[in-house]
N, C-alpha and C positions, 0 to 999 in steps of 0.2 A: 505495501500501500505508499501510496506517494503520501510526504508531506502533508500535502494542500488535503488533500483525503482524510488522512490523520487528525488536524484541528480540525476539521468539519463533522466529523463522527463525532469528539469530545467536545466538540460546542453542544451537539447536538444530544448528545447524552447528558451533558449537564442542565438542558433543559434551557437555555437560551436559544435566541433570535440573533439574528444579525447585528440587530440596534442596540440589543442590550450588552451584545459583546463589543459592538465598535464601542458603546459609552465608556462602558469600565475601562478599555485597553487606551481609553483618549484619542484615538483614530475615527476616520469616518466608514459609514458606511459600506459605499462603496469598497474600500483598503481590505476589511475585512470579506469580502466578498472578493476579492482578486486575489487574496490570498488562499481562497478556499478553492479558488479555479485552477490556479495555478499560471496566474496572467503575472503576479509577482510573490518575492518572497519577504515572510516578515525579518525583521534585524532580529539578533538574539534579544537584547532587552523585550521585545515583545511575544516573542517565543518563550522567555521565563514567566511574563505576569498571565500567558493563556497557561501555562502550566498551571500555574496557580488560582486561578479564576475558573477552569475546566474541573480543577482535583484528579490531573493526572500528572506523572510526575513526566519531567524531563526526558527520559529513556523511555517510556512511552510513545513520546513524540515525536522522539529523533531513531527510534530505531527499525530494523529493516535495510535491505538492499535500496530500495529508492530513496529512503533517506539520507542515504551517503553522498546522494547530489547535491542536497540541501549544506551538508558538511561540508562538501569542496565547495560550494558558493560561498558559505561564512568566509573560509580559506583568502578564496580568490580575491572578496572584497577585502578583506583587513590587507591582504598585500597591494592591492590599489590603493590602499587608503596611505598607507606608508609607505609606498612611494610618492605618490603626491601631494604627502606631507615633507617628504625630504626635498622634493624638486623645491616647492615653496621657498624652504627653507635655505635652500642651497641660494637662490635668486633675490633672497632677500640681504642675505649674509655681500655677496657677492656686490650687490648695489650699494650698501651702506659702506664697503672697505673702500670700492673705488671711488665712493663721494669723497672721503676720506683722505684717500689717499689724495684726491684732486686739490685737495686743499693746502696742501703742504707742500705740492710740487709746484702746485700756480703760484705758491707764496714766495716761495726760494727762486723759482726760477723767471715768474714773466711778470713779475706785480712790478710798482713803482710806489714811491712813497703818495702818489698823489694820487693811486688809487684804492687807498687801503680803507675808505671808509665805501668804497662798492664793492669788495673784498668783504668786510666784515660784514655788511648786508646782506649778499648772497650766500657765505657759507655758514655765519655763526646765528644770523634771523630765519633764516629761509631753509638752504637743504640740509644742513645736517640735522635742524629740527626736523623737517619733512621726513628722513630716511632713518632719524630716531624713533617716531614716533611712527612709521608703517612697521619698521622693522621690529620692532618692540608689540606690537600688536598679533603681527602672525606670530610671535611665541607666546602671547598670552593664551590665544588658540588655538597654540598646538600642543604646548607641554602643561602636563597635567600637575596638582599638589601646588604647594604653596609656592616649594620652591623657586619657582619662575620669578616672585616679586624681587628674589635678589639681583636680578640682570637689570635692575632700573641703578646699583650700583656701578656697573660696569659700564653703561651708557654716560651716567652721570661722572664717570672718569675717565673716558675717553674724550668725553665735549670740551672737560677741563684740560684735559693733555694736548688736544689739537692748537685750543688757544697758544698753550706755555709755551710749545715747540713753534710756534708762529710770531706771533707779536710780543709776546715778554721775552724769549729769546733774541730775537733781535735787538729788542730794549737792550739786554742784558749784554751784548754784543760789541756795544756801539758804547755804552756809559760804564763798562767792567763792575757794574754795580748788581750783584745777585738777588733775586727777587723769587718770592715765594710764588707758587701758585694761586691761579684768581678763581676761591673755594665759590663763588657765587655761581662759575659753570659748574660745577659738579652738581650742584640742587639743583639747577635749570635744568642739567640733559637728567639729572635723575628723576624730577619730578613728571619731565615730558615723559620719560621712559612708564613711569607707574602709569601716566594716562591711556598711553598704548597699550599696556599690557591690560589695563581694566577693561576697554574696548574692545582688544579680542577677547579677552574671556566671556565676557558680556553676550559679542554674535556670537561664538562658540556655542553658549548656554540656547542662546536664541534658536541656533539652528536646528540644535538635538531636537529642543521642544517642540518647533514646529513639524520636524521632518516626521515627527511621529501622529503627528494626525493626518 
């Protein structure tokens, strides 16, 4: 018996209509119908909820040779999700480090003293904040747990270090006077990263919530 037939039989034996099952599972009746006709597969969270709702074990729902196809589907889905997350992370990281490297190279190789204001506005108030916010949002969406919030300190330190390796280093070179890093850039970068992580976490939560309906 295929998994679609097994979950349909379990629902009927539980004495529930598709509408009642849909309401309990927080999905639409059409979604339940698609699961039971084999048009779509339920996600593993929905299978666990159906097991509890119908009063049958997961083994009963997933046993049999036909159900093995669903298990393969879950494995392939997980592989696609992991692959997609890795690509998103790599692209975001590449863009971030490209902008970061460009900020250093342009300052030391192409910038004149008259360009200082425009350079500062472009990199420290536009590009770096934008890529920090975007990269942090992706991390917030991809990473589980509370540890991801600590990445904000790394982004803050990177923001501070970029300014230190450009304007501060040039000032120390010209005056011969040591200067400490400007910690306001650390706080600014960290707060911006926290906002991005929070945004990504919220979007991931909403996506999971609405994908079950």
